[in-house]
C-alpha positions, 0 to 999 in steps of 0.5 A, a space after each residue: 834099244 839094243 839087246 845084249 847077251 853074254 857070250 859065255 853064260 847067256 845073261 841078257 838085257 834090252 836097254 838104251 844104256 851103254 853096256 860093256 861086260 856081263 855083270 855075272 861073269 865079266 865075259 864079253 857081251 854081244 849085241 843081237 841083230 833082229 834079222 826078221 825085220 831086215 829088208 833083205 832086198 836092199 842087200 841084193 841091190 847094187 850097193 857095191 856099185 852105188 855111190 855110197 861105198 862106206 860101211 854105213 851102206 850096211 847100216 841095217 846090221 850095225 847097232 847104232 845110228 848112222 853118223 851125220 855127214 858132218 862127221 867126215 870120215 866117220 861117215 864115209 870110210 869103207 869100200 877098200 880094194 879087193 883084187 886077185 894076186 896071181 903072183 902068190 898063187 901056186 901052180 895048180 893051187 887056189 885063186 888068191 885075193 887080197 882085201 887091202 885095208 892098209 888104205 883105210 884113212 888111218 892105215 888099218 882095219 881098226 878104223 871100222 871099229 873106231 868109226 862105229 864107236 865114235 858114231 855111237 858116242 855122237 848119238 849119245 852126246 859123249 864129249 870124250 872116249 878112252 881106250 888102251 891100244 898097242 897102236 892101231 886102235 889108238 890111231 884109229 880112235 884119234 883119227 875118228 875123234 878128230 873128224 867128229 870133234 870128240 876128245 880121245 885119250 889113248 893109253 899105250 905101252 911105252 914100247 909102241 912104235 914111234 910112228 904110231 904115237 906120232 900119228 895119234 898126236 897128229 890127230 890130236 889124241 891125248 897119248 899116255 905111255 904106260 910102263 907095262 904091257 897092253 893087257 895092263 894098260 887095258 885093265 887100267 882103262 877099265 878101272 878108270 872107266 868104272 870110277 869116272 864113267 868115261 865112254 870106252 872103246 876097248 876092244 872086246 869090252 865095248 861090244 860095238 867094236 866087232 860090229 865095225 870089224 864085221 863090215 869087212 866080211 860084207 865087202 869081201 862077199 860083195 866084191 867077190 860076187 861082183 868079180 865072179 858073176 858074169 851075168 851082171 846080176 848083183 850077188 854075194 859070194 863067200 870065199 872058201 878060206 880067209 887068213 886073218 892075223 890074230 892078236 886079241 881075237 876081235 878081228 877074226 871074231 868080227 870076220 866070222 860074225 859078218 859072214 854069219 850075218 850074211 848066212 842068216 839073211 840067206 845071201 851066202 850058202 856057207 861060212 868060209 873056213 877061217 885060219 887065224 895067223 899068229 906069231 911064235 912070240 904071241 900065240 896064245 890062241 893058236 896054242 890053245 887051239 892046238 891043245 884042244 882047250 875050251 878057253 884061251 890060256 894067257 902067256 907072256 907075249 914078246 914079238 916084233 909084230 907089235 899090233 898082235 902082241 897080247 898076253 891075255 887075248 881079250 876076245 880069245 875065247 870068241 876067236 877060238 869058237 869062231 875058228 872052230 865053228 868055221 871048221 878052219 884052224 890056226 897057223 903060227 909064223 916064226 918070229 924069224 920069218 916076219 920080216 921076210 913076210 913083209 918083203 915078200 908080200 910087198 914085192 910080189 903084190 905091191 901091198 906094203 903091210 906092217 909086220 903084224 899084217 904081213 904074216 898072212 903071207 906066211 900063213 898062206 905058205 904054211 897052208 900050201 905046205 900042209 896041202 890044206 887048199 887046192 885049185 878049186 879054192 878061193 882064198 882071201 888074205 885080209 891085210 889089216 895094217 899099213 907098213 908105213 906105221 912101223 918103218 925103222 929109221 934104218 933100212 932093214 936090207 943092205 942097199 947098193 951105194 955108187 959114186 956119181 958114175 954111169 959105169 957103176 950104175 950100168 953094172 947094177 942095172 944089168 944085174 937087175 934086168 
């Protein structure tokens, strides 16, 4: 049995039934975690060094059943790389790390949320799940559904990159193109769920998505603790600053929830400052933060960073509160700088991220310019999606072309090394 509480009005219910939005004000629900009955000694064992690297090693604080081994990657995903990146550190600047979720099974952090939702669908014996998506959530759901033999229905805007649609189809997802925005597809899904009772994964509608995404915070603190602790003892350490790309606001809210869980269990001393990174073409949350609004105002989004394009960020209010509570902030990367973020992140760190994920590199440069971080800080860039998801057929840079001629080749090589 889970206890649900409205994030706005405080309405509360304990039930075994699926709950989505608050019946009073239609706001997002949270699922309460009973920290009193959690065995914290488990968390001080060497879980990071053990055989189970999956998100389910944190199953005590994920409010659904651990899925069976027969569910394949649903049971076994997690434990993505975490490493320092001196090449993007400034002299006398902070120590910079990357948390690389581009290597998730379907190529994005959204696998964490979809795995938890699919695990819940398995426990509840649902045969199908529906969602709206800008791309990555749909791909992740299709992948997890394939592993668990659960049918998936995915509504995406017609403008969704073909590479992501191809992924969904390859995983057996039933893809429906919508002549409208993501927010309009989102509303259409909710309408069909209300009418027919299909199990729904929609972000900031199904309360479980955030509990999948928060697992990235556990891993960051555990992996940083492993790097920082020289004594061999197992410990959790929170970084000072984390940069997170923001679209609908659910990921950065999940990052906050994860660190708050660790704080509640006494495993870290403080929550890191969260810096949400948006783009100028889709900046509803950042703009509301700058104005000092208590809630996020909708916009008409238009950006090449498709995964974070949101007219009405479904979890924007919670994202706003999470950032404010962490004493962090928001930064905005200009649309014209997005492609350079992809190239700079890839060429300087070896991590090829999609446009929507690469903007954390641009956000770091802004923090450098603002003098927000210093040499004592440990800064983490959360890279959420793989660059292979949005490749164009045509190269975005002009490439040299040569004849079958050793002299021409020598000339080009000489200019490189």
